[in-house]
C-alpha positions in Angstrom: 14.6 5.5 21.4 16.5 7.7 23.0 20.1 7.4 22.7 22.3 4.2 20.9 23.4 2.3 18.3 20.5 3.1 15.2 20.0 0.9 12.2 17.8 2.8 9.5 16.8 0.7 6.6 14.3 2.2 3.2 13.4 1.5 0.2 12.9 4.1 -2.5 11.1 4.9 -6.1 12.4 8.6 -7.6 10.1 10.0 -10.3 12.4 11.6 -13.1 12.0 15.1 -13.5 12.4 15.9 -17.0 15.1 18.6 -17.0 18.4 18.0 -16.6 20.8 21.1 -15.1 24.4 21.3 -16.3 27.0 23.9 -15.5 26.5 25.1 -19.5 22.5 25.5 -19.7 19.6 22.8 -19.2 18.1 20.2 -21.9 15.0 18.0 -21.5 15.2 14.6 -21.8 12.6 12.1 -23.5 10.5 10.6 -21.3 10.9 9.9 -16.8 14.0 8.4 -15.7 12.9 6.4 -12.5 14.8 5.6 -9.5 14.6 2.4 -7.5 16.7 2.0 -5.1 17.3 0.2 -1.2 20.0 2.1 1.5 20.8 1.1 4.8 22.0 3.4 8.1 23.7 2.8 10.8 24.6 5.4 13.3 24.1 6.6 16.5 20.7 8.1 18.4 21.9 11.4 20.1 18.9 12.0 21.7 14.9 11.8 20.8 15.3 14.7 17.9 18.8 13.8 16.4 20.4 11.1 14.6 23.6 10.6 12.3 25.1 7.6 10.2 26.6 6.7 7.4 24.2 5.2 5.2 25.5 2.7 1.7 22.5 1.5 -0.9 22.4 0.6 -4.6 20.4 2.5 -6.6 19.1 1.4 -10.1 18.5 3.8 -13.2 16.1 3.2 -15.5 16.6 5.6 -17.8 15.0 5.3 -21.4 16.8 2.5 -23.5 19.9 2.8 -21.0 20.2 0.9 -17.2 22.5 1.6 -14.7 23.5 1.1 -11.4 25.0 2.6 -9.1 26.2 2.4 -5.2 25.8 5.8 -3.0 28.0 6.2 0.0 26.5 8.7 2.2 27.0 10.8 5.2 22.8 10.4 6.8 21.0 13.5 9.1 18.4 12.7 10.6 16.0 15.8 13.0 12.6 14.5 14.3 10.7 18.5 15.3 9.1 16.3 18.5 8.8 13.4 21.1 6.2 10.6 21.4 4.9 8.0 18.8 4.5 10.4 16.1 7.0 13.0 14.3 7.1 14.9 11.6 10.9 15.1 10.3 13.9 16.4 8.2 16.3 14.2 6.9 19.6 14.9 4.4 21.4 12.2 3.1 24.5 12.8 0.8 27.7 11.4 -0.5 29.2 10.1 -3.5 27.6 7.5 -5.6 30.1 4.9 -7.4 28.6 3.8 -10.8 28.9 0.6 -12.2 27.4 1.1 -15.5 27.4 4.8 -14.9 29.7 7.0 -13.9 30.2 7.9 -10.5 29.2 11.3 -9.3 28.0 13.3 -6.2 24.3 12.7 -4.6 21.6 14.0 -2.5 18.9 13.0 -1.0 17.2 15.9 1.8 13.7 14.8 2.3 10.9 16.0 4.6 8.9 13.2 6.4 7.1 10.8 9.3 8.7 8.5 11.9 5.5 6.4 13.6 6.6 4.5 16.5 5.2 0.7 16.3 7.0 -0.8 19.1 9.9 0.6 21.9 12.1 0.6 20.0 10.7 0.0 16.0 10.0 3.0 14.0 7.8 3.0 10.8 9.4 5.7 8.4 8.1 7.0 5.2 9.9 10.4 3.4 9.3 12.3 0.2 12.3 14.8 -1.3 14.5 15.9 -4.0 17.1 13.8 -4.8 20.0 14.3 -7.0 22.6 12.1 -9.0 25.8 13.7 -11.1 27.3 12.2 -13.9 29.2 12.3 -17.0 27.5 12.1 -20.3 28.7 12.9 -23.6 26.4 15.9 -25.4 26.5 17.3 -28.5 27.8 21.0 -28.5 26.4 23.5 -30.5 29.5 22.9 -33.4 28.2 19.0 -33.6 30.7 18.1 -31.6 30.5 15.2 -28.7 31.8 16.7 -25.8 31.4 15.1 -22.1 29.0 17.1 -19.3 29.0 16.7 -15.9 24.7 16.4 -15.8 22.8 16.6 -12.4 19.8 14.2 -12.8 16.9 15.3 -10.3 14.3 13.0 -9.3 11.2 13.9 -7.1 11.9 10.4 -4.3 9.8 8.2 -2.0 11.3 6.3 0.6 9.5 4.5 3.0 11.7 1.8 5.5 11.7 0.9 9.7 14.2 2.5 12.2 15.6 0.0 14.9 
């Protein structure tokens, strides 16, 4: 696709990284914290190399015994490095995730991927990258007091979908 309206719909899975980083240091969590989600991007293809748009999604966090859901509202930008049927790409999606059972917070997902056109206007996408989700949690401090902390949950994220 050379120019015009674009829709990108992707489903993804994130493997939890077992360390949570905070402004007060980091701590290990027990087991992986997977995240599954879907998002749709509505935007504009400027040329064969660059598109941008606004994304809305739904993420389900499966954090051991604690489960939660988030609705990310983001800005999405993508750079395709070459013209033609197959192109490597760099993607960045970032914004704010509204929490349902979890607290709300900033979110970002930079990734590298491939775009493969299967017809003139439909492309298959696959991306792998880093996803971070900021949330408020209650943690014990060094004095045994339960205090709120802003933490960054980190994921190795794999997304796949279609662009048309």
